[in-house]
C-alpha positions as CSV (number, residue, x, y, z in Angstrom):
1,M,-31.1,-1.3,-39.8
2,E,-27.7,-1.1,-41.5
3,G,-24.6,-1.9,-39.5
4,V,-20.9,-1.5,-40.0
5,R,-18.3,-3.3,-38.1
6,V,-14.6,-4.0,-38.4
7,A,-14.2,-7.2,-40.4
8,T,-12.3,-10.2,-39.2
9,D,-10.8,-13.3,-40.7
10,A,-14.1,-15.0,-40.3
11,D,-15.6,-12.6,-42.9
12,L,-13.1,-13.5,-45.6
13,D,-15.5,-15.4,-47.8
14,E,-18.0,-12.5,-47.8
15,L,-15.2,-10.0,-48.4
16,V,-13.9,-12.0,-51.4
17,R,-17.4,-12.4,-52.8
18,L,-18.0,-8.6,-52.6
19,A,-14.5,-7.8,-54.0
20,E,-15.2,-10.1,-57.0
21,I,-18.4,-8.3,-57.7
22,A,-16.8,-4.9,-57.4
23,R,-14.0,-5.9,-59.7
24,R,-16.4,-7.1,-62.4
25,E,-18.5,-3.9,-62.1
26,L,-15.7,-1.4,-62.1
27,G,-13.7,-3.2,-64.7
28,G,-16.3,-2.4,-67.3
29,E,-16.3,1.3,-66.6
30,R,-14.3,4.0,-68.5
31,G,-10.8,3.8,-67.0
32,G,-11.7,0.5,-65.3
33,P,-9.2,-1.8,-67.1
34,M,-6.2,0.5,-66.2
35,W,-7.7,1.0,-62.7
36,Q,-7.6,-2.8,-62.2
37,L,-4.0,-3.0,-63.3
38,L,-2.7,0.0,-61.3
39,H,-5.0,0.6,-58.4
40,G,-7.3,-2.4,-58.1
41,R,-7.0,-5.1,-55.6
42,P,-4.5,-7.6,-56.9
43,D,-4.9,-11.4,-57.0
44,P,-5.3,-13.6,-55.3
45,L,-8.1,-11.8,-53.6
46,P,-8.2,-14.0,-50.4
47,A,-4.5,-13.3,-49.8
48,T,-4.7,-9.5,-50.4
49,L,-7.8,-9.2,-48.2
50,L,-6.1,-11.3,-45.4
51,A,-3.1,-8.9,-45.7
52,D,-5.5,-5.9,-45.2
53,L,-7.1,-7.7,-42.3
54,S,-3.6,-8.1,-40.7
55,E,-3.2,-4.3,-41.0
56,V,-6.2,-3.9,-38.8
57,E,-4.3,-5.8,-36.0
58,S,-1.3,-3.6,-36.5
59,D,-3.5,-0.5,-36.5
60,H,-2.1,0.6,-39.9
61,G,-5.4,0.0,-41.8
62,V,-9.0,-0.9,-41.4
63,V,-11.4,-3.3,-43.2
64,L,-15.1,-2.8,-42.6
65,L,-18.1,-5.0,-43.4
66,G,-21.5,-3.4,-44.0
67,T,-24.6,-5.4,-43.3
68,F,-28.3,-4.8,-43.7
69,A,-30.7,-7.2,-41.8
70,A,-27.6,-9.2,-40.8
71,V,-26.7,-9.8,-44.5
72,A,-23.3,-8.6,-45.9
73,G,-23.9,-6.1,-48.6
74,G,-20.8,-3.9,-48.7
75,Y,-17.3,-3.4,-47.5
76,A,-14.6,-0.8,-47.3
77,A,-10.9,-0.7,-46.7
78,A,-8.3,2.0,-46.0
79,H,-4.8,2.3,-44.8
80,R,-2.5,5.1,-43.6
81,E,0.3,6.4,-45.7
82,T,3.1,8.6,-44.2
83,L,3.6,11.9,-46.0
84,G,7.0,13.7,-46.4
85,D,6.3,16.0,-43.5
86,G,5.7,13.0,-41.1
87,T,1.9,13.3,-41.0
88,S,-0.3,10.6,-42.5
89,I,-3.2,10.4,-44.9
90,A,-5.9,7.7,-45.1
91,V,-6.1,6.1,-48.5
92,V,-9.4,4.3,-49.3
93,S,-8.5,1.3,-51.4
94,D,-12.0,-0.2,-51.5
95,V,-15.6,1.0,-50.9
96,F,-18.3,-1.0,-52.5
97,V,-22.0,-1.7,-51.9
98,E,-23.7,-4.5,-53.8
99,A,-26.5,-3.4,-56.2
100,G,-29.3,-4.8,-54.1
101,F,-28.1,-2.8,-51.0
102,R,-27.7,0.6,-52.6
103,G,-29.9,3.5,-51.6
104,I,-30.4,2.4,-48.0
105,G,-27.5,4.2,-46.4
106,L,-25.0,1.4,-46.2
107,G,-22.4,3.2,-48.3
108,G,-22.8,6.3,-46.2
109,A,-22.4,4.3,-43.0
110,L,-19.2,2.7,-44.4
111,M,-17.8,6.1,-45.4
112,D,-18.7,7.6,-42.0
113,E,-16.7,4.8,-40.3
114,L,-13.7,5.3,-42.6
115,I,-13.7,9.0,-41.8
116,A,-14.0,8.3,-38.1
117,W,-11.1,5.8,-38.3
118,A,-9.0,8.4,-40.2
119,R,-9.7,11.0,-37.5
120,T,-9.0,8.6,-34.7
121,H,-5.6,7.9,-36.3
122,D,-4.7,11.6,-36.7
123,C,-4.8,11.5,-40.5
124,R,-4.7,14.9,-42.0
125,G,-7.0,13.9,-44.8
126,I,-8.6,11.0,-46.7
127,D,-8.2,10.1,-50.4
128,A,-10.3,7.9,-52.6
129,L,-10.4,7.2,-56.3
130,A,-13.4,7.6,-58.6
131,L,-13.4,6.5,-62.2
132,P,-14.0,9.2,-64.8
133,G,-17.4,8.0,-66.0
134,M,-18.8,7.3,-62.5
135,R,-20.6,10.5,-61.6
136,H,-22.5,8.8,-58.8
137,S,-19.2,7.8,-57.2
138,K,-17.9,11.3,-57.5
139,N,-21.1,12.7,-56.0
140,F,-21.0,10.1,-53.2
141,F,-17.5,11.2,-52.2
142,E,-18.4,14.9,-52.4
143,R,-21.2,14.3,-49.9
144,F,-18.5,13.5,-47.4
145,G,-16.4,16.6,-48.3
146,L,-13.9,14.8,-50.6
147,T,-13.1,17.0,-53.6
148,A,-10.7,16.6,-56.5
149,R,-7.2,17.7,-55.6
150,A,-5.7,16.2,-58.8
151,I,-6.9,14.8,-62.1
152,L,-5.1,11.8,-63.4
153,V,-5.0,11.6,-67.2
154,H,-3.9,8.7,-69.3
155,K,-3.3,7.7,-73.0
156,D,-3.1,4.1,-74.0
157,L,0.0,3.8,-76.3
158,R,-0.7,0.2,-77.5
159,P,-2.1,-0.3,-81.0
160,A,-5.8,-0.9,-81.1
161,E,-6.6,-4.6,-81.3
162,P,-8.5,-5.6,-84.4
163,I,-12.0,-6.8,-83.9
164,S,-12.4,-10.4,-84.7
165,D,-15.4,-11.8,-86.6
166,E,-14.6,-15.3,-85.3
167,R,-16.9,-16.6,-82.7
């Protein structure tokens, strides 16, 4: 009963809503604040999602909307990057399923479509990012054959901010 289709400009409000939920959820995870600054979808969300939707028209990227019983419950986006040898790789920038839609196959359907898109566009591989504390995300990607090819490590060099007792 789940469905996945290529998103259009008419889906912008739902895409923004889902991206806002994803941002809040992932921002609280270990590594989430740096992910938001370095890899997360930048503001303003409507403009960056419209830019990704325009990549669909140029065939450089794809934005998918996942539905269950005709209700939007997830989305995914990927684009192609050219490698030094002239081949390309698909890079997943977003894959998110709202909490109430998890466990029904919507995430799997989105990922299947991303992989099919990457194959159709002769990508030699597909990359996605999973935050360090999110074992379920890592397991999800591994179900589709994605395995770690690098581990990114980080150290925050800013001094710790004092905890304020003021409220």
